[in-house]
C-alpha positions as CSV (number, residue, x, y, z in Angstrom):
1,M,93.1,133.4,89.1
2,L,89.6,134.4,90.3
3,P,87.9,131.8,88.1
4,L,90.2,129.1,89.4
5,I,89.3,130.2,93.0
6,A,85.6,129.8,92.2
7,L,86.2,126.2,90.9
8,F,88.4,125.6,94.0
9,I,85.5,126.6,96.4
10,A,83.0,124.2,94.8
11,A,85.6,121.5,94.7
12,F,86.1,122.0,98.5
13,A,82.3,121.6,99.0
14,F,82.1,118.4,97.0
15,G,85.3,117.1,98.7
16,T,83.9,117.7,102.1
17,T,80.7,115.8,101.6
18,E,82.6,112.9,100.1
19,F,85.3,112.6,102.7
20,V,83.5,113.7,105.9
21,I,81.5,110.5,106.1
22,A,84.7,108.7,107.2
23,G,84.9,111.1,110.2
24,V,81.4,110.5,111.4
25,L,80.9,106.9,110.2
26,P,80.3,105.4,113.7
27,Q,77.7,108.1,114.5
28,V,76.0,107.6,111.1
29,A,75.9,103.9,111.6
30,G,74.4,104.2,115.1
31,G,71.9,106.8,114.0
32,L,70.7,104.8,111.0
33,G,70.7,101.5,112.9
34,V,73.4,99.6,110.9
35,A,76.8,98.1,111.6
36,I,79.9,100.2,110.8
37,P,81.0,97.9,107.9
38,T,77.5,98.3,106.4
39,A,77.7,102.1,106.8
40,G,81.0,101.9,104.8
41,Y,78.8,101.3,101.8
42,L,77.9,105.0,102.0
43,V,81.4,105.6,100.8
44,S,81.4,103.0,98.1
45,G,77.9,104.0,97.0
46,Y,79.0,107.6,96.6
47,A,82.0,106.5,94.7
48,G,79.9,104.3,92.4
49,G,77.6,107.3,91.7
50,I,80.6,109.4,90.6
51,A,82.1,106.5,88.5
52,V,79.0,105.6,86.6
53,G,76.7,108.7,86.6
54,G,79.4,111.3,86.2
55,P,80.5,110.4,82.7
56,L,77.0,109.8,81.5
57,L,75.8,113.2,82.7
58,A,79.0,114.8,81.3
59,L,78.3,113.3,77.9
60,A,74.6,114.3,78.0
61,T,75.5,117.9,78.7
62,K,78.6,118.3,76.6
63,R,77.2,121.1,74.4
64,S,75.9,123.1,77.4
65,S,77.4,126.3,78.7
66,R,80.0,125.2,81.1
67,K,79.2,127.9,83.6
68,A,75.5,127.1,83.6
69,L,76.3,123.4,84.0
70,L,78.6,124.1,86.9
71,L,76.0,126.2,88.6
72,G,73.4,123.5,88.1
73,L,75.6,120.8,89.5
74,T,76.4,122.9,92.6
75,A,72.7,123.6,93.1
76,A,72.1,119.8,93.0
77,F,74.8,119.4,95.6
78,T,73.2,121.9,98.0
79,I,69.8,120.4,97.8
80,G,71.3,117.0,98.3
81,Q,73.0,117.9,101.5
82,A,69.7,119.1,103.0
83,A,68.0,115.9,101.9
84,C,70.8,113.8,103.5
85,A,70.4,115.7,106.8
86,L,66.7,114.6,106.8
87,A,67.3,111.0,105.7
88,P,65.0,108.7,107.8
89,D,66.9,105.4,107.2
90,F,70.0,103.9,105.7
91,A,68.4,103.0,102.3
92,S,67.3,106.6,101.6
93,M,70.6,108.0,102.8
94,L,72.5,105.7,100.4
95,L,70.2,106.7,97.5
96,L,70.6,110.4,98.2
97,R,74.4,110.0,98.5
98,I,74.5,108.3,95.1
99,A,72.4,111.1,93.5
100,V,74.7,113.8,94.9
101,A,77.7,111.7,93.6
102,V,76.5,111.9,90.0
103,A,76.6,115.7,90.2
104,H,80.1,115.4,91.9
105,G,81.5,113.3,89.0
106,A,80.2,115.6,86.3
107,Y,81.4,118.7,88.2
108,F,85.1,117.6,88.4
109,G,85.2,116.4,84.8
110,V,83.9,119.8,83.6
111,A,86.0,121.8,86.1
112,M,89.3,120.2,85.2
113,V,88.8,121.0,81.5
114,V,87.8,124.6,82.2
115,A,90.8,125.0,84.6
116,V,93.4,123.8,82.1
117,G,91.8,126.0,79.4
118,L,92.3,129.1,81.5
119,V,96.1,128.8,81.8
120,R,99.2,128.3,79.6
121,E,100.3,124.8,78.7
122,D,103.2,125.0,81.1
123,Q,100.8,125.8,84.0
124,R,98.5,122.8,83.5
125,G,99.9,120.9,86.4
126,M,99.4,123.7,88.8
127,A,95.9,124.4,87.5
128,V,94.9,120.8,88.1
129,A,96.7,121.0,91.5
130,L,94.6,124.1,92.5
131,I,91.3,122.3,91.7
132,L,92.5,119.1,93.4
133,S,93.5,121.2,96.4
134,G,89.8,121.8,97.0
135,L,89.7,118.2,97.9
136,T,92.7,118.4,100.1
137,V,91.7,121.5,101.9
138,S,88.4,119.8,102.5
139,N,90.4,117.3,104.4
140,V,92.3,120.1,106.3
141,I,89.2,122.1,107.2
142,G,86.0,120.4,106.1
143,V,86.5,116.9,107.4
144,P,87.9,117.8,110.8
145,A,85.3,120.5,111.3
146,G,82.5,118.2,110.1
147,T,83.7,115.4,112.4
148,A,83.8,117.8,115.3
149,I,80.3,119.1,114.5
150,G,79.1,115.5,114.3
151,N,80.7,114.7,117.7
152,I,79.1,117.7,119.3
153,W,75.7,118.2,117.7
154,G,75.2,114.9,115.8
155,W,75.9,113.8,112.2
156,R,72.8,115.5,110.8
157,A,74.2,118.8,111.8
158,T,77.3,118.0,109.7
159,F,75.1,117.8,106.6
160,W,73.2,121.0,107.3
161,V,76.5,122.8,107.5
162,M,77.5,121.3,104.2
163,C,74.2,122.6,102.7
164,G,75.3,126.1,103.7
165,L,78.7,125.4,102.2
166,G,76.9,124.6,98.9
167,V,75.2,128.0,98.9
168,V,78.6,129.7,99.2
169,A,80.0,127.6,96.4
170,F,77.1,128.4,94.1
171,A,77.6,132.1,94.8
172,A,81.3,131.9,94.1
173,I,80.8,130.3,90.7
174,G,78.1,132.7,89.8
175,A,80.3,135.7,90.7
176,L,83.8,134.7,89.7
177,L,83.6,132.4,86.7
178,P,83.5,134.1,83.3
179,R,80.2,133.8,81.5
180,K,81.9,132.6,78.3
181,T,83.8,129.6,79.5
182,G,82.9,127.7,76.3
183,S,81.1,124.5,75.5
184,S,82.4,121.3,74.0
185,S,83.1,121.5,70.3
186,P,80.3,119.8,68.3
187,S,82.9,118.6,65.8
188,V,84.2,116.1,68.4
189,S,82.1,112.9,68.0
190,L,81.3,110.3,70.5
191,G,83.5,107.9,68.5
192,S,86.5,110.3,68.9
193,E,85.8,110.6,72.6
194,V,85.9,106.9,73.0
195,R,89.0,106.4,70.7
196,V,91.3,108.6,72.8
197,L,90.7,106.2,75.7
198,A,92.7,103.6,73.7
199,R,95.9,105.6,74.0
200,Q,98.1,103.7,76.4
201,Q,98.9,106.9,78.4
202,V,95.2,107.2,79.2
203,W,94.2,103.6,80.2
204,T,97.4,102.9,82.1
205,S,96.9,106.2,84.0
206,L,93.4,105.0,84.9
207,I,94.8,101.7,86.2
208,I,97.3,103.6,88.3
209,M,94.5,105.8,89.6
210,L,92.5,102.7,90.6
211,M,95.5,101.3,92.5
212,L,96.1,104.6,94.2
213,M,92.6,104.8,95.5
214,I,92.7,101.2,96.8
215,G,95.9,102.2,98.6
216,Q,94.3,105.3,100.1
217,F,90.6,104.4,100.8
218,G,91.1,100.8,101.9
219,L,92.4,102.4,105.0
220,F,90.9,105.9,105.0
221,T,87.3,104.7,104.9
222,Y,87.8,103.0,108.3
223,I,90.4,105.4,109.6
224,T,88.3,106.4,112.6
225,P,87.7,102.9,114.0
226,T,91.3,102.0,113.1
227,L,92.7,104.9,115.2
228,L,90.3,104.1,118.0
229,E,90.7,100.3,118.2
230,V,94.2,99.6,116.8
231,T,96.1,102.7,117.8
232,G,94.1,103.3,121.0
233,L,93.5,107.1,120.5
234,D,90.8,108.8,122.4
235,E,87.8,110.0,120.2
236,K,88.6,113.7,120.9
237,W,91.9,113.3,119.0
238,I,90.4,111.9,115.8
239,P,89.6,115.3,114.2
240,W,93.1,116.5,114.9
241,V,94.6,113.5,113.2
242,L,92.3,114.0,110.2
243,L,93.5,117.6,110.2
244,L,97.1,116.6,110.0
245,N,96.3,114.2,107.2
246,G,94.6,117.0,105.3
247,V,97.6,119.3,105.9
248,G,99.9,116.7,104.4
249,A,97.5,116.3,101.5
250,T,97.4,120.0,100.8
251,I,101.2,120.2,100.8
252,G,101.4,117.1,98.6
253,V,99.0,118.3,95.9
254,F,101.1,121.4,95.2
255,V,104.3,119.4,95.3
256,G,102.7,117.0,92.8
257,G,101.7,120.0,90.6
258,R,105.3,121.2,90.4
259,L,106.5,117.7,89.7
260,A,103.9,117.2,87.0
261,D,105.1,120.4,85.2
262,W,108.8,119.3,85.7
263,K,109.4,115.5,85.1
264,L,106.0,113.9,85.3
265,M,106.6,110.2,84.8
266,P,109.9,109.8,86.7
267,S,108.3,111.7,89.6
268,L,105.2,109.6,89.5
269,I,107.0,106.3,89.6
270,A,109.2,107.4,92.5
271,M,106.1,108.5,94.5
272,L,104.2,105.3,93.9
273,F,107.1,103.3,95.3
274,L,107.4,105.6,98.3
275,Q,103.6,105.1,99.0
276,A,103.9,101.4,98.9
277,A,106.7,101.7,101.5
278,M,104.6,104.1,103.6
279,L,101.6,101.7,103.7
280,A,103.9,99.0,104.9
281,L,105.2,101.3,107.6
282,I,101.6,102.2,108.7
283,Y,101.0,98.5,109.2
284,A,104.1,98.3,111.4
285,V,103.5,101.4,113.5
286,S,99.7,101.3,113.8
287,P,99.6,100.2,117.5
288,Y,101.8,103.2,118.5
289,P,100.1,106.6,118.6
290,L,102.9,109.1,117.8
291,P,104.5,107.1,114.9
292,M,101.0,106.3,113.5
293,V,100.0,110.0,113.5
294,I,103.3,111.0,111.7
295,A,102.8,108.2,109.2
296,I,99.2,109.3,108.5
297,F,100.5,112.8,107.8
298,I,103.1,111.7,105.3
299,W,100.7,109.1,103.7
300,G,98.1,111.9,103.1
301,G,100.8,114.0,101.4
302,L,101.8,111.2,99.0
303,N,98.2,110.3,98.1
304,F,97.5,113.7,96.7
305,A,101.0,114.4,95.3
306,I,100.5,111.3,93.2
307,G,97.0,112.3,92.1
308,T,98.0,115.5,90.4
309,P,100.4,114.1,87.8
310,I,98.0,111.3,87.0
311,Q,95.2,113.7,86.2
312,T,97.6,116.1,84.3
313,R,98.8,113.2,82.2
314,I,95.2,112.2,81.2
315,L,94.2,115.7,80.3
316,T,97.3,116.2,78.3
317,W,96.9,113.1,76.2
318,T,93.1,113.6,75.6
319,A,93.3,117.3,74.8
320,D,91.7,116.8,71.3
321,A,88.6,115.0,72.7
322,S,88.4,115.8,76.4
323,N,84.8,115.4,77.5
324,L,84.5,111.7,78.2
325,A,88.2,111.3,79.3
326,S,88.0,114.2,81.8
327,S,84.8,112.8,83.3
328,L,86.6,109.5,83.7
329,I,89.2,111.1,85.9
330,P,86.8,111.3,88.9
331,S,85.3,108.0,87.8
332,G,88.7,106.3,87.9
333,F,89.3,107.7,91.3
334,N,85.9,106.6,92.6
335,V,85.8,103.1,91.1
336,G,89.0,102.7,93.2
337,I,87.3,104.2,96.2
338,A,84.3,102.0,95.8
339,L,86.4,98.9,95.4
340,A,88.6,99.9,98.4
341,A,85.6,100.5,100.7
342,S,83.9,97.3,99.6
343,L,87.1,95.3,99.9
344,G,87.7,96.7,103.3
345,A,84.2,95.8,104.4
346,A,84.6,92.3,103.1
347,M,87.9,91.9,104.9
348,L,86.5,93.2,108.2
349,N,83.4,91.0,107.9
350,A,85.8,88.0,107.3
351,G,87.5,88.8,110.6
352,Y,90.8,90.1,109.4
353,G,90.7,93.3,111.5
354,Y,91.5,97.0,110.8
355,R,95.2,96.4,110.9
356,S,95.1,94.3,107.7
357,L,93.9,97.2,105.5
358,P,97.2,98.9,104.8
359,V,98.7,95.6,103.7
360,V,96.2,95.4,100.8
361,G,97.1,99.0,99.9
362,A,100.8,98.3,99.8
363,I,100.2,95.5,97.3
364,A,98.0,97.8,95.1
365,M,100.8,100.4,95.1
366,L,103.4,97.9,93.9
367,V,101.0,97.0,91.0
368,A,100.8,100.7,90.2
369,V,104.6,100.9,90.1
370,A,104.8,98.1,87.6
371,V,102.1,99.6,85.4
372,A,103.7,103.1,85.5
373,L,107.2,101.7,84.6
374,A,105.8,99.7,81.7
375,S,103.8,102.7,80.4
376,H,106.8,105.1,80.6
377,V,109.1,102.7,78.7
378,W,106.3,102.2,76.1
379,E,105.9,105.9,75.6
380,W,109.7,106.5,75.4
381,R,110.1,103.9,72.8
382,S,107.2,105.1,70.6
383,R,108.3,108.8,70.9
384,A,104.6,109.8,70.6
385,A,103.7,113.4,71.2
386,P,100.5,114.6,73.0
387,P,97.7,115.9,70.8
388,L,96.8,119.5,70.3
389,P,93.6,120.8,72.0
390,A,90.3,120.6,70.0
391,A,88.8,123.9,69.0
392,A,86.0,125.1,71.3
393,E,83.0,127.3,70.6
């Protein structure tokens, strides 16, 4: 359990820096002299860095000691937060965020493989859930705290605090993760890594992941201005709403872990449909504060309950060549985040308004339902069995 806690702490640090930007987006935009939709590219840029740089870095370091690699990635995170706090303009801030994002993408790819390798096969869902809960707890504690710090002392103070958080994460990995966590087996070729992606369970899961992120981040990227302008909340209540969203997400990730270890695909299909309905409900209640806050709480829970079985499914069906596939898990999530943030910015610039964002998300979730149903039927008819794990050094 202690090694998983170390991985959780670092996941919390990475999750905080990715998500807190949504809480301080108006302040960052004002401080760097850009419009809020333009500042939204700090979200999509970060997501793009994870999506592209993460897999490349993971492949380049696949024979490295996993503990040494995780320590190096966490050190890069820490230095990157200090650099972001000192960023003089929007362009440099964007480039720094992308650089940190490359480390983020590689970290989660490696951490997920290490986590499932530390537990029994019937505990994989909960191991994935624990690492993923680092992201959700960052929404419960990191994002609201970072938003409050930004409101009181300015957004640069938020990044300095995250720099300190990186130091804590580095120390936790160094102290709690076993020295011999293994490295990727040299017998697994790049061709094998690529071929496992052709398994329908893998590529359909990546499509579902993409739709899930459009459903989540099309709205979450602009959640602060949505709550201010559409719902009419006072700025002082925003951190508390983000806190509730994070509480829902934390509950959801462990529910998703249990469901992944029980009946993965039926549970996943049902939750995808519920999320489509929830986004439609958010559209309907967005002008009304209390119903909107309750809906944001449930929406957060479903987002992360869905994420756990998707990741567990990919790791299970790529166990024989996991390096590239595991790094594509954060990539798949963040391609969706980048598309969602960019699509949101385009819609806002076109004059559609913040209230239109959950409508796009609901449509994306219905696409995910269709893909998941087709994949489940395909798998049932073929009666294929997941591969055995590859040997590690």
